[in-house]
mmCIF entry with sequence, helices, sheets and N, C-alpha, C, O atoms, coordinates in Angstrom:
data_MODEL
# 
_entry.id   MODEL 
# 
_entity.id                         1 
_entity.type                       polymer 
_entity.pdbx_number_of_molecules   1 
# 
_entity_poly.entity_id                      1 
_entity_poly.type                           'polypeptide(L)' 
_entity_poly.nstd_linkage                   no 
_entity_poly.nstd_monomer                   no 
_entity_poly.pdbx_seq_one_letter_code       MDEQLRTITVRMPADLHQWLTAQAKANRRSLNAEIVHRFEADRAAAVADGESP 
_entity_poly.pdbx_seq_one_letter_code_can   MDEQLRTITVRMPADLHQWLTAQAKANRRSLNAEIVHRFEADRAAAVADGESP 
_entity_poly.pdbx_strand_id                 A 
# 
loop_
_entity_poly_seq.entity_id 
_entity_poly_seq.num 
_entity_poly_seq.mon_id 
_entity_poly_seq.hetero 
1 1  MET n 
1 2  ASP n 
1 3  GLU n 
1 4  GLN n 
1 5  LEU n 
1 6  ARG n 
1 7  THR n 
1 8  ILE n 
1 9  THR n 
1 10 VAL n 
1 11 ARG n 
1 12 MET n 
1 13 PRO n 
1 14 ALA n 
1 15 ASP n 
1 16 LEU n 
1 17 HIS n 
1 18 GLN n 
1 19 TRP n 
1 20 LEU n 
1 21 THR n 
1 22 ALA n 
1 23 GLN n 
1 24 ALA n 
1 25 LYS n 
1 26 ALA n 
1 27 ASN n 
1 28 ARG n 
1 29 ARG n 
1 30 SER n 
1 31 LEU n 
1 32 ASN n 
1 33 ALA n 
1 34 GLU n 
1 35 ILE n 
1 36 VAL n 
1 37 HIS n 
1 38 ARG n 
1 39 PHE n 
1 40 GLU n 
1 41 ALA n 
1 42 ASP n 
1 43 ARG n 
1 44 ALA n 
1 45 ALA n 
1 46 ALA n 
1 47 VAL n 
1 48 ALA n 
1 49 ASP n 
1 50 GLY n 
1 51 GLU n 
1 52 SER n 
1 53 PRO n 
# 
_struct_asym.id          A 
_struct_asym.entity_id   1 
# 
loop_
_struct_conf.conf_type_id 
_struct_conf.id 
_struct_conf.pdbx_PDB_helix_id 
_struct_conf.beg_label_comp_id 
_struct_conf.beg_label_asym_id 
_struct_conf.beg_label_seq_id 
_struct_conf.pdbx_beg_PDB_ins_code 
_struct_conf.end_label_comp_id 
_struct_conf.end_label_asym_id 
_struct_conf.end_label_seq_id 
_struct_conf.pdbx_end_PDB_ins_code 
_struct_conf.beg_auth_comp_id 
_struct_conf.beg_auth_asym_id 
_struct_conf.beg_auth_seq_id 
_struct_conf.end_auth_comp_id 
_struct_conf.end_auth_asym_id 
_struct_conf.end_auth_seq_id 
_struct_conf.pdbx_PDB_helix_class 
_struct_conf.details 
_struct_conf.pdbx_PDB_helix_length 
HELX_P HELX_P1 AA1 ALA A 14 ? ALA A 26 ? ALA A 14 ALA A 26 1 ? 13 
HELX_P HELX_P2 AA2 LEU A 31 ? ALA A 48 ? LEU A 31 ALA A 48 1 ? 18 
# 
_struct_conf_type.id          HELX_P 
_struct_conf_type.criteria    ? 
_struct_conf_type.reference   ? 
# 
loop_
_atom_site.group_PDB 
_atom_site.id 
_atom_site.type_symbol 
_atom_site.label_atom_id 
_atom_site.label_alt_id 
_atom_site.label_comp_id 
_atom_site.label_asym_id 
_atom_site.label_entity_id 
_atom_site.label_seq_id 
_atom_site.pdbx_PDB_ins_code 
_atom_site.Cartn_x 
_atom_site.Cartn_y 
_atom_site.Cartn_z 
_atom_site.occupancy 
_atom_site.B_iso_or_equiv 
_atom_site.pdbx_formal_charge 
_atom_site.auth_seq_id 
_atom_site.auth_comp_id 
_atom_site.auth_asym_id 
_atom_site.auth_atom_id 
_atom_site.pdbx_PDB_model_num 
ATOM 1   N N  . MET A 1 1  ? 0.848   -1.184 0.000  1.00 0.00 ? 1  MET A N  1 
ATOM 2   C CA . MET A 1 1  ? 0.000   0.000  0.000  1.00 0.00 ? 1  MET A CA 1 
ATOM 3   C C  . MET A 1 1  ? 0.890   1.242  0.000  1.00 0.00 ? 1  MET A C  1 
ATOM 4   O O  . MET A 1 1  ? 1.794   1.367  0.826  1.00 0.00 ? 1  MET A O  1 
ATOM 5   N N  . ASP A 1 2  ? 0.632   2.134  -0.909 1.00 0.00 ? 2  ASP A N  1 
ATOM 6   C CA . ASP A 1 2  ? 1.372   3.388  -0.983 1.00 0.00 ? 2  ASP A CA 1 
ATOM 7   C C  . ASP A 1 2  ? 0.735   4.400  -0.049 1.00 0.00 ? 2  ASP A C  1 
ATOM 8   O O  . ASP A 1 2  ? -0.402  4.819  -0.264 1.00 0.00 ? 2  ASP A O  1 
ATOM 9   N N  . GLU A 1 3  ? 1.461   4.795  0.986  1.00 0.00 ? 3  GLU A N  1 
ATOM 10  C CA . GLU A 1 3  ? 0.928   5.761  1.948  1.00 0.00 ? 3  GLU A CA 1 
ATOM 11  C C  . GLU A 1 3  ? 1.300   7.171  1.504  1.00 0.00 ? 3  GLU A C  1 
ATOM 12  O O  . GLU A 1 3  ? 2.472   7.489  1.305  1.00 0.00 ? 3  GLU A O  1 
ATOM 13  N N  . GLN A 1 4  ? 0.287   7.998  1.356  1.00 0.00 ? 4  GLN A N  1 
ATOM 14  C CA . GLN A 1 4  ? 0.527   9.385  1.000  1.00 0.00 ? 4  GLN A CA 1 
ATOM 15  C C  . GLN A 1 4  ? 0.537   10.224 2.267  1.00 0.00 ? 4  GLN A C  1 
ATOM 16  O O  . GLN A 1 4  ? -0.347  10.103 3.115  1.00 0.00 ? 4  GLN A O  1 
ATOM 17  N N  . LEU A 1 5  ? 1.529   11.060 2.380  1.00 0.00 ? 5  LEU A N  1 
ATOM 18  C CA . LEU A 1 5  ? 1.642   11.929 3.545  1.00 0.00 ? 5  LEU A CA 1 
ATOM 19  C C  . LEU A 1 5  ? 1.289   13.348 3.159  1.00 0.00 ? 5  LEU A C  1 
ATOM 20  O O  . LEU A 1 5  ? 1.572   13.787 2.044  1.00 0.00 ? 5  LEU A O  1 
ATOM 21  N N  . ARG A 1 6  ? 0.680   14.053 4.069  1.00 0.00 ? 6  ARG A N  1 
ATOM 22  C CA . ARG A 1 6  ? 0.318   15.457 3.877  1.00 0.00 ? 6  ARG A CA 1 
ATOM 23  C C  . ARG A 1 6  ? 1.007   16.280 4.953  1.00 0.00 ? 6  ARG A C  1 
ATOM 24  O O  . ARG A 1 6  ? 1.173   15.828 6.086  1.00 0.00 ? 6  ARG A O  1 
ATOM 25  N N  . THR A 1 7  ? 1.397   17.464 4.598  1.00 0.00 ? 7  THR A N  1 
ATOM 26  C CA . THR A 1 7  ? 1.967   18.404 5.546  1.00 0.00 ? 7  THR A CA 1 
ATOM 27  C C  . THR A 1 7  ? 0.915   19.442 5.881  1.00 0.00 ? 7  THR A C  1 
ATOM 28  O O  . THR A 1 7  ? 0.283   20.015 4.994  1.00 0.00 ? 7  THR A O  1 
ATOM 29  N N  . ILE A 1 8  ? 0.734   19.678 7.189  1.00 0.00 ? 8  ILE A N  1 
ATOM 30  C CA . ILE A 1 8  ? -0.223  20.694 7.633  1.00 0.00 ? 8  ILE A CA 1 
ATOM 31  C C  . ILE A 1 8  ? 0.442   21.572 8.684  1.00 0.00 ? 8  ILE A C  1 
ATOM 32  O O  . ILE A 1 8  ? 1.438   21.185 9.295  1.00 0.00 ? 8  ILE A O  1 
ATOM 33  N N  . THR A 1 9  ? -0.112  22.734 8.881  1.00 0.00 ? 9  THR A N  1 
ATOM 34  C CA . THR A 1 9  ? 0.316   23.625 9.956  1.00 0.00 ? 9  THR A CA 1 
ATOM 35  C C  . THR A 1 9  ? -0.807  23.670 10.977 1.00 0.00 ? 9  THR A C  1 
ATOM 36  O O  . THR A 1 9  ? -1.973  23.865 10.633 1.00 0.00 ? 9  THR A O  1 
ATOM 37  N N  . VAL A 1 10 ? -0.441  23.488 12.230 1.00 0.00 ? 10 VAL A N  1 
ATOM 38  C CA . VAL A 1 10 ? -1.437  23.475 13.303 1.00 0.00 ? 10 VAL A CA 1 
ATOM 39  C C  . VAL A 1 10 ? -1.069  24.542 14.324 1.00 0.00 ? 10 VAL A C  1 
ATOM 40  O O  . VAL A 1 10 ? 0.066   24.594 14.798 1.00 0.00 ? 10 VAL A O  1 
ATOM 41  N N  . ARG A 1 11 ? -2.020  25.379 14.656 1.00 0.00 ? 11 ARG A N  1 
ATOM 42  C CA . ARG A 1 11 ? -1.829  26.344 15.734 1.00 0.00 ? 11 ARG A CA 1 
ATOM 43  C C  . ARG A 1 11 ? -2.445  25.762 16.995 1.00 0.00 ? 11 ARG A C  1 
ATOM 44  O O  . ARG A 1 11 ? -3.563  25.246 16.970 1.00 0.00 ? 11 ARG A O  1 
ATOM 45  N N  . MET A 1 12 ? -1.712  25.848 18.096 1.00 0.00 ? 12 MET A N  1 
ATOM 46  C CA . MET A 1 12 ? -2.237  25.332 19.355 1.00 0.00 ? 12 MET A CA 1 
ATOM 47  C C  . MET A 1 12 ? -1.720  26.192 20.496 1.00 0.00 ? 12 MET A C  1 
ATOM 48  O O  . MET A 1 12 ? -0.693  26.859 20.370 1.00 0.00 ? 12 MET A O  1 
ATOM 49  N N  . PRO A 1 13 ? -2.437  26.169 21.603 1.00 0.00 ? 13 PRO A N  1 
ATOM 50  C CA . PRO A 1 13 ? -1.983  26.921 22.769 1.00 0.00 ? 13 PRO A CA 1 
ATOM 51  C C  . PRO A 1 13 ? -0.599  26.429 23.210 1.00 0.00 ? 13 PRO A C  1 
ATOM 52  O O  . PRO A 1 13 ? -0.270  25.249 23.086 1.00 0.00 ? 13 PRO A O  1 
ATOM 53  N N  . ALA A 1 14 ? 0.193   27.361 23.725 1.00 0.00 ? 14 ALA A N  1 
ATOM 54  C CA . ALA A 1 14 ? 1.561   27.045 24.147 1.00 0.00 ? 14 ALA A CA 1 
ATOM 55  C C  . ALA A 1 14 ? 1.588   25.939 25.199 1.00 0.00 ? 14 ALA A C  1 
ATOM 56  O O  . ALA A 1 14 ? 2.472   25.083 25.174 1.00 0.00 ? 14 ALA A O  1 
ATOM 57  N N  . ASP A 1 15 ? 0.621   25.949 26.126 1.00 0.00 ? 15 ASP A N  1 
ATOM 58  C CA . ASP A 1 15 ? 0.627   24.925 27.172 1.00 0.00 ? 15 ASP A CA 1 
ATOM 59  C C  . ASP A 1 15 ? 0.334   23.537 26.603 1.00 0.00 ? 15 ASP A C  1 
ATOM 60  O O  . ASP A 1 15 ? 0.883   22.549 27.090 1.00 0.00 ? 15 ASP A O  1 
ATOM 61  N N  . LEU A 1 16 ? -0.514  23.445 25.590 1.00 0.00 ? 16 LEU A N  1 
ATOM 62  C CA . LEU A 1 16 ? -0.783  22.161 24.947 1.00 0.00 ? 16 LEU A CA 1 
ATOM 63  C C  . LEU A 1 16 ? 0.461   21.680 24.202 1.00 0.00 ? 16 LEU A C  1 
ATOM 64  O O  . LEU A 1 16 ? 0.797   20.496 24.248 1.00 0.00 ? 16 LEU A O  1 
ATOM 65  N N  . HIS A 1 17 ? 1.139   22.588 23.521 1.00 0.00 ? 17 HIS A N  1 
ATOM 66  C CA . HIS A 1 17 ? 2.368   22.236 22.816 1.00 0.00 ? 17 HIS A CA 1 
ATOM 67  C C  . HIS A 1 17 ? 3.410   21.718 23.801 1.00 0.00 ? 17 HIS A C  1 
ATOM 68  O O  . HIS A 1 17 ? 4.070   20.711 23.544 1.00 0.00 ? 17 HIS A O  1 
ATOM 69  N N  . GLN A 1 18 ? 3.554   22.412 24.933 1.00 0.00 ? 18 GLN A N  1 
ATOM 70  C CA . GLN A 1 18 ? 4.518   21.995 25.951 1.00 0.00 ? 18 GLN A CA 1 
ATOM 71  C C  . GLN A 1 18 ? 4.178   20.603 26.482 1.00 0.00 ? 18 GLN A C  1 
ATOM 72  O O  . GLN A 1 18 ? 5.064   19.767 26.656 1.00 0.00 ? 18 GLN A O  1 
ATOM 73  N N  . TRP A 1 19 ? 2.899   20.359 26.738 1.00 0.00 ? 19 TRP A N  1 
ATOM 74  C CA . TRP A 1 19 ? 2.474   19.057 27.255 1.00 0.00 ? 19 TRP A CA 1 
ATOM 75  C C  . TRP A 1 19 ? 2.724   17.957 26.229 1.00 0.00 ? 19 TRP A C  1 
ATOM 76  O O  . TRP A 1 19 ? 3.241   16.894 26.571 1.00 0.00 ? 19 TRP A O  1 
ATOM 77  N N  . LEU A 1 20 ? 2.356   18.210 24.964 1.00 0.00 ? 20 LEU A N  1 
ATOM 78  C CA . LEU A 1 20 ? 2.576   17.211 23.915 1.00 0.00 ? 20 LEU A CA 1 
ATOM 79  C C  . LEU A 1 20 ? 4.059   16.916 23.728 1.00 0.00 ? 20 LEU A C  1 
ATOM 80  O O  . LEU A 1 20 ? 4.444   15.763 23.527 1.00 0.00 ? 20 LEU A O  1 
ATOM 81  N N  . THR A 1 21 ? 4.890   17.946 23.793 1.00 0.00 ? 21 THR A N  1 
ATOM 82  C CA . THR A 1 21 ? 6.332   17.764 23.670 1.00 0.00 ? 21 THR A CA 1 
ATOM 83  C C  . THR A 1 21 ? 6.861   16.884 24.796 1.00 0.00 ? 21 THR A C  1 
ATOM 84  O O  . THR A 1 21 ? 7.691   16.006 24.562 1.00 0.00 ? 21 THR A O  1 
ATOM 85  N N  . ALA A 1 22 ? 6.384   17.114 26.011 1.00 0.00 ? 22 ALA A N  1 
ATOM 86  C CA . ALA A 1 22 ? 6.794   16.291 27.154 1.00 0.00 ? 22 ALA A CA 1 
ATOM 87  C C  . ALA A 1 22 ? 6.319   14.849 26.986 1.00 0.00 ? 22 ALA A C  1 
ATOM 88  O O  . ALA A 1 22 ? 7.050   13.910 27.299 1.00 0.00 ? 22 ALA A O  1 
ATOM 89  N N  . GLN A 1 23 ? 5.090   14.676 26.491 1.00 0.00 ? 23 GLN A N  1 
ATOM 90  C CA . GLN A 1 23 ? 4.571   13.328 26.265 1.00 0.00 ? 23 GLN A CA 1 
ATOM 91  C C  . GLN A 1 23 ? 5.394   12.600 25.200 1.00 0.00 ? 23 GLN A C  1 
ATOM 92  O O  . GLN A 1 23 ? 5.711   11.419 25.345 1.00 0.00 ? 23 GLN A O  1 
ATOM 93  N N  . ALA A 1 24 ? 5.729   13.311 24.144 1.00 0.00 ? 24 ALA A N  1 
ATOM 94  C CA . ALA A 1 24 ? 6.542   12.720 23.070 1.00 0.00 ? 24 ALA A CA 1 
ATOM 95  C C  . ALA A 1 24 ? 7.895   12.267 23.618 1.00 0.00 ? 24 ALA A C  1 
ATOM 96  O O  . ALA A 1 24 ? 8.358   11.166 23.320 1.00 0.00 ? 24 ALA A O  1 
ATOM 97  N N  . LYS A 1 25 ? 8.518   13.120 24.413 1.00 0.00 ? 25 LYS A N  1 
ATOM 98  C CA . LYS A 1 25 ? 9.815   12.774 24.998 1.00 0.00 ? 25 LYS A CA 1 
ATOM 99  C C  . LYS A 1 25 ? 9.686   11.546 25.897 1.00 0.00 ? 25 LYS A C  1 
ATOM 100 O O  . LYS A 1 25 ? 10.518  10.640 25.836 1.00 0.00 ? 25 LYS A O  1 
ATOM 101 N N  . ALA A 1 26 ? 8.654   11.515 26.725 1.00 0.00 ? 26 ALA A N  1 
ATOM 102 C CA . ALA A 1 26 ? 8.440   10.381 27.628 1.00 0.00 ? 26 ALA A CA 1 
ATOM 103 C C  . ALA A 1 26 ? 8.195   9.085  26.855 1.00 0.00 ? 26 ALA A C  1 
ATOM 104 O O  . ALA A 1 26 ? 8.559   8.003  27.317 1.00 0.00 ? 26 ALA A O  1 
ATOM 105 N N  . ASN A 1 27 ? 7.579   9.200  25.682 1.00 0.00 ? 27 ASN A N  1 
ATOM 106 C CA . ASN A 1 27 ? 7.283   8.026  24.852 1.00 0.00 ? 27 ASN A CA 1 
ATOM 107 C C  . ASN A 1 27 ? 8.352   7.759  23.802 1.00 0.00 ? 27 ASN A C  1 
ATOM 108 O O  . ASN A 1 27 ? 8.203   6.875  22.960 1.00 0.00 ? 27 ASN A O  1 
ATOM 109 N N  . ARG A 1 28 ? 9.439   8.539  23.863 1.00 0.00 ? 28 ARG A N  1 
ATOM 110 C CA . ARG A 1 28 ? 10.566  8.384  22.937 1.00 0.00 ? 28 ARG A CA 1 
ATOM 111 C C  . ARG A 1 28 ? 10.129  8.477  21.481 1.00 0.00 ? 28 ARG A C  1 
ATOM 112 O O  . ARG A 1 28 ? 10.523  7.674  20.634 1.00 0.00 ? 28 ARG A O  1 
ATOM 113 N N  . ARG A 1 29 ? 9.291   9.497  21.218 1.00 0.00 ? 29 ARG A N  1 
ATOM 114 C CA . ARG A 1 29 ? 8.807   9.765  19.866 1.00 0.00 ? 29 ARG A CA 1 
ATOM 115 C C  . ARG A 1 29 ? 9.061   11.225 19.539 1.00 0.00 ? 29 ARG A C  1 
ATOM 116 O O  . ARG A 1 29 ? 9.234   12.052 20.434 1.00 0.00 ? 29 ARG A O  1 
ATOM 117 N N  . SER A 1 30 ? 9.081   11.531 18.259 1.00 0.00 ? 30 SER A N  1 
ATOM 118 C CA . SER A 1 30 ? 9.109   12.930 17.853 1.00 0.00 ? 30 SER A CA 1 
ATOM 119 C C  . SER A 1 30 ? 7.739   13.529 18.156 1.00 0.00 ? 30 SER A C  1 
ATOM 120 O O  . SER A 1 30 ? 6.769   12.802 18.371 1.00 0.00 ? 30 SER A O  1 
ATOM 121 N N  . LEU A 1 31 ? 7.669   14.833 18.173 1.00 0.00 ? 31 LEU A N  1 
ATOM 122 C CA . LEU A 1 31 ? 6.385   15.490 18.391 1.00 0.00 ? 31 LEU A CA 1 
ATOM 123 C C  . LEU A 1 31 ? 5.400   15.077 17.302 1.00 0.00 ? 31 LEU A C  1 
ATOM 124 O O  . LEU A 1 31 ? 4.242   14.779 17.592 1.00 0.00 ? 31 LEU A O  1 
ATOM 125 N N  . ASN A 1 32 ? 5.851   15.060 16.065 1.00 0.00 ? 32 ASN A N  1 
ATOM 126 C CA . ASN A 1 32 ? 4.989   14.649 14.958 1.00 0.00 ? 32 ASN A CA 1 
ATOM 127 C C  . ASN A 1 32 ? 4.480   13.220 15.164 1.00 0.00 ? 32 ASN A C  1 
ATOM 128 O O  . ASN A 1 32 ? 3.287   12.959 15.009 1.00 0.00 ? 32 ASN A O  1 
ATOM 129 N N  . ALA A 1 33 ? 5.371   12.305 15.509 1.00 0.00 ? 33 ALA A N  1 
ATOM 130 C CA . ALA A 1 33 ? 4.971   10.912 15.718 1.00 0.00 ? 33 ALA A CA 1 
ATOM 131 C C  . ALA A 1 33 ? 3.991   10.781 16.878 1.00 0.00 ? 33 ALA A C  1 
ATOM 132 O O  . ALA A 1 33 ? 3.078   9.957  16.826 1.00 0.00 ? 33 ALA A O  1 
ATOM 133 N N  . GLU A 1 34 ? 4.171   11.583 17.922 1.00 0.00 ? 34 GLU A N  1 
ATOM 134 C CA . GLU A 1 34 ? 3.248   11.557 19.065 1.00 0.00 ? 34 GLU A CA 1 
ATOM 135 C C  . GLU A 1 34 ? 1.850   11.996 18.637 1.00 0.00 ? 34 GLU A C  1 
ATOM 136 O O  . GLU A 1 34 ? 0.856   11.364 18.993 1.00 0.00 ? 34 GLU A O  1 
ATOM 137 N N  . ILE A 1 35 ? 1.785   13.075 17.878 1.00 0.00 ? 35 ILE A N  1 
ATOM 138 C CA . ILE A 1 35 ? 0.484   13.585 17.416 1.00 0.00 ? 35 ILE A CA 1 
ATOM 139 C C  . ILE A 1 35 ? -0.194  12.565 16.506 1.00 0.00 ? 35 ILE A C  1 
ATOM 140 O O  . ILE A 1 35 ? -1.386  12.295 16.658 1.00 0.00 ? 35 ILE A O  1 
ATOM 141 N N  . VAL A 1 36 ? 0.557   11.997 15.561 1.00 0.00 ? 36 VAL A N  1 
ATOM 142 C CA . VAL A 1 36 ? -0.015  10.995 14.652 1.00 0.00 ? 36 VAL A CA 1 
ATOM 143 C C  . VAL A 1 36 ? -0.476  9.775  15.443 1.00 0.00 ? 36 VAL A C  1 
ATOM 144 O O  . VAL A 1 36 ? -1.551  9.238  15.177 1.00 0.00 ? 36 VAL A O  1 
ATOM 145 N N  . HIS A 1 37 ? 0.319   9.336  16.403 1.00 0.00 ? 37 HIS A N  1 
ATOM 146 C CA . HIS A 1 37 ? -0.054  8.193  17.241 1.00 0.00 ? 37 HIS A CA 1 
ATOM 147 C C  . HIS A 1 37 ? -1.383  8.451  17.953 1.00 0.00 ? 37 HIS A C  1 
ATOM 148 O O  . HIS A 1 37 ? -2.254  7.582  17.988 1.00 0.00 ? 37 HIS A O  1 
ATOM 149 N N  . ARG A 1 38 ? -1.528  9.636  18.514 1.00 0.00 ? 38 ARG A N  1 
ATOM 150 C CA . ARG A 1 38 ? -2.759  9.977  19.235 1.00 0.00 ? 38 ARG A CA 1 
ATOM 151 C C  . ARG A 1 38 ? -3.957  10.065 18.296 1.00 0.00 ? 38 ARG A C  1 
ATOM 152 O O  . ARG A 1 38 ? -5.051  9.617  18.641 1.00 0.00 ? 38 ARG A O  1 
ATOM 153 N N  . PHE A 1 39 ? -3.761  10.636 17.116 1.00 0.00 ? 39 PHE A N  1 
ATOM 154 C CA . PHE A 1 39 ? -4.849  10.687 16.128 1.00 0.00 ? 39 PHE A CA 1 
ATOM 155 C C  . PHE A 1 39 ? -5.267  9.272  15.715 1.00 0.00 ? 39 PHE A C  1 
ATOM 156 O O  . PHE A 1 39 ? -6.457  8.965  15.647 1.00 0.00 ? 39 PHE A O  1 
ATOM 157 N N  . GLU A 1 40 ? -4.277  8.415  15.441 1.00 0.00 ? 40 GLU A N  1 
ATOM 158 C CA . GLU A 1 40 ? -4.588  7.043  15.019 1.00 0.00 ? 40 GLU A CA 1 
ATOM 159 C C  . GLU A 1 40 ? -5.306  6.265  16.115 1.00 0.00 ? 40 GLU A C  1 
ATOM 160 O O  . GLU A 1 40 ? -6.231  5.504  15.830 1.00 0.00 ? 40 GLU A O  1 
ATOM 161 N N  . ALA A 1 41 ? -4.888  6.448  17.368 1.00 0.00 ? 41 ALA A N  1 
ATOM 162 C CA . ALA A 1 41 ? -5.543  5.760  18.485 1.00 0.00 ? 41 ALA A CA 1 
ATOM 163 C C  . ALA A 1 41 ? -6.981  6.243  18.639 1.00 0.00 ? 41 ALA A C  1 
ATOM 164 O O  . ALA A 1 41 ? -7.884  5.441  18.879 1.00 0.00 ? 41 ALA A O  1 
ATOM 165 N N  . ASP A 1 42 ? -7.195  7.545  18.503 1.00 0.00 ? 42 ASP A N  1 
ATOM 166 C CA . ASP A 1 42 ? -8.538  8.102  18.615 1.00 0.00 ? 42 ASP A CA 1 
ATOM 167 C C  . ASP A 1 42 ? -9.426  7.593  17.467 1.00 0.00 ? 42 ASP A C  1 
ATOM 168 O O  . ASP A 1 42 ? -10.594 7.264  17.676 1.00 0.00 ? 42 ASP A O  1 
ATOM 169 N N  . ARG A 1 43 ? -8.866  7.535  16.272 1.00 0.00 ? 43 ARG A N  1 
ATOM 170 C CA . ARG A 1 43 ? -9.627  7.029  15.123 1.00 0.00 ? 43 ARG A CA 1 
ATOM 171 C C  . ARG A 1 43 ? -9.995  5.565  15.327 1.00 0.00 ? 43 ARG A C  1 
ATOM 172 O O  . ARG A 1 43 ? -11.129 5.172  15.052 1.00 0.00 ? 43 ARG A O  1 
ATOM 173 N N  . ALA A 1 44 ? -9.056  4.752  15.803 1.00 0.00 ? 44 ALA A N  1 
ATOM 174 C CA . ALA A 1 44 ? -9.326  3.343  16.043 1.00 0.00 ? 44 ALA A CA 1 
ATOM 175 C C  . ALA A 1 44 ? -10.438 3.170  17.078 1.00 0.00 ? 44 ALA A C  1 
ATOM 176 O O  . ALA A 1 44 ? -11.307 2.312  16.922 1.00 0.00 ? 44 ALA A O  1 
ATOM 177 N N  . ALA A 1 45 ? -10.408 3.981  18.126 1.00 0.00 ? 45 ALA A N  1 
ATOM 178 C CA . ALA A 1 45 ? -11.445 3.914  19.155 1.00 0.00 ? 45 ALA A CA 1 
ATOM 179 C C  . ALA A 1 45 ? -12.802 4.320  18.586 1.00 0.00 ? 45 ALA A C  1 
ATOM 180 O O  . ALA A 1 45 ? -13.821 3.709  18.911 1.00 0.00 ? 45 ALA A O  1 
ATOM 181 N N  . ALA A 1 46 ? -12.817 5.342  17.744 1.00 0.00 ? 46 ALA A N  1 
ATOM 182 C CA . ALA A 1 46 ? -14.071 5.792  17.139 1.00 0.00 ? 46 ALA A CA 1 
ATOM 183 C C  . ALA A 1 46 ? -14.642 4.720  16.216 1.00 0.00 ? 46 ALA A C  1 
ATOM 184 O O  . ALA A 1 46 ? -15.851 4.489  16.212 1.00 0.00 ? 46 ALA A O  1 
ATOM 185 N N  . VAL A 1 47 ? -13.800 4.074  15.448 1.00 0.00 ? 47 VAL A N  1 
ATOM 186 C CA . VAL A 1 47 ? -14.254 3.012  14.545 1.00 0.00 ? 47 VAL A CA 1 
ATOM 187 C C  . VAL A 1 47 ? -14.795 1.837  15.373 1.00 0.00 ? 47 VAL A C  1 
ATOM 188 O O  . VAL A 1 47 ? -15.835 1.271  15.040 1.00 0.00 ? 47 VAL A O  1 
ATOM 189 N N  . ALA A 1 48 ? -14.092 1.477  16.445 1.00 0.00 ? 48 ALA A N  1 
ATOM 190 C CA . ALA A 1 48 ? -14.537 0.384  17.307 1.00 0.00 ? 48 ALA A CA 1 
ATOM 191 C C  . ALA A 1 48 ? -15.882 0.686  17.956 1.00 0.00 ? 48 ALA A C  1 
ATOM 192 O O  . ALA A 1 48 ? -16.685 -0.216 18.193 1.00 0.00 ? 48 ALA A O  1 
ATOM 193 N N  . ASP A 1 49 ? -16.121 1.967  18.241 1.00 0.00 ? 49 ASP A N  1 
ATOM 194 C CA . ASP A 1 49 ? -17.388 2.374  18.864 1.00 0.00 ? 49 ASP A CA 1 
ATOM 195 C C  . ASP A 1 49 ? -18.482 2.620  17.838 1.00 0.00 ? 49 ASP A C  1 
ATOM 196 O O  . ASP A 1 49 ? -19.606 2.973  18.196 1.00 0.00 ? 49 ASP A O  1 
ATOM 197 N N  . GLY A 1 50 ? -18.157 2.435  16.562 1.00 0.00 ? 50 GLY A N  1 
ATOM 198 C CA . GLY A 1 50 ? -19.147 2.653  15.512 1.00 0.00 ? 50 GLY A CA 1 
ATOM 199 C C  . GLY A 1 50 ? -19.412 4.109  15.220 1.00 0.00 ? 50 GLY A C  1 
ATOM 200 O O  . GLY A 1 50 ? -20.444 4.434  14.634 1.00 0.00 ? 50 GLY A O  1 
ATOM 201 N N  . GLU A 1 51 ? -18.513 5.003  15.610 1.00 0.00 ? 51 GLU A N  1 
ATOM 202 C CA . GLU A 1 51 ? -18.706 6.444  15.395 1.00 0.00 ? 51 GLU A CA 1 
ATOM 203 C C  . GLU A 1 51 ? -18.268 6.898  14.024 1.00 0.00 ? 51 GLU A C  1 
ATOM 204 O O  . GLU A 1 51 ? -18.588 8.010  13.603 1.00 0.00 ? 51 GLU A O  1 
ATOM 205 N N  . SER A 1 52 ? -17.538 6.050  13.323 1.00 0.00 ? 52 SER A N  1 
ATOM 206 C CA . SER A 1 52 ? -16.980 6.467  12.041 1.00 0.00 ? 52 SER A CA 1 
ATOM 207 C C  . SER A 1 52 ? -17.556 5.597  10.932 1.00 0.00 ? 52 SER A C  1 
ATOM 208 O O  . SER A 1 52 ? -17.782 4.405  11.141 1.00 0.00 ? 52 SER A O  1 
ATOM 209 N N  . PRO A 1 53 ? -17.794 6.166  9.771  1.00 0.00 ? 53 PRO A N  1 
ATOM 210 C CA . PRO A 1 53 ? -18.347 5.352  8.667  1.00 0.00 ? 53 PRO A CA 1 
ATOM 211 C C  . PRO A 1 53 ? -17.384 4.311  8.171  1.00 0.00 ? 53 PRO A C  1 
ATOM 212 O O  . PRO A 1 53 ? -17.708 3.557  7.253  1.00 0.00 ? 53 PRO A O  1 
# 
């Protein structure tokens, strides 16, 4: 499967950025990888709950 990647710019409050950066460091991931991981986990949970088509 060919995975296509998109680049986006996200504005977020400084405290959220600081928290995400700390979480990424604790999980030994880049900030980008941490955000993608969290999005994928949330999507998987939504699909499991029948919230997503």
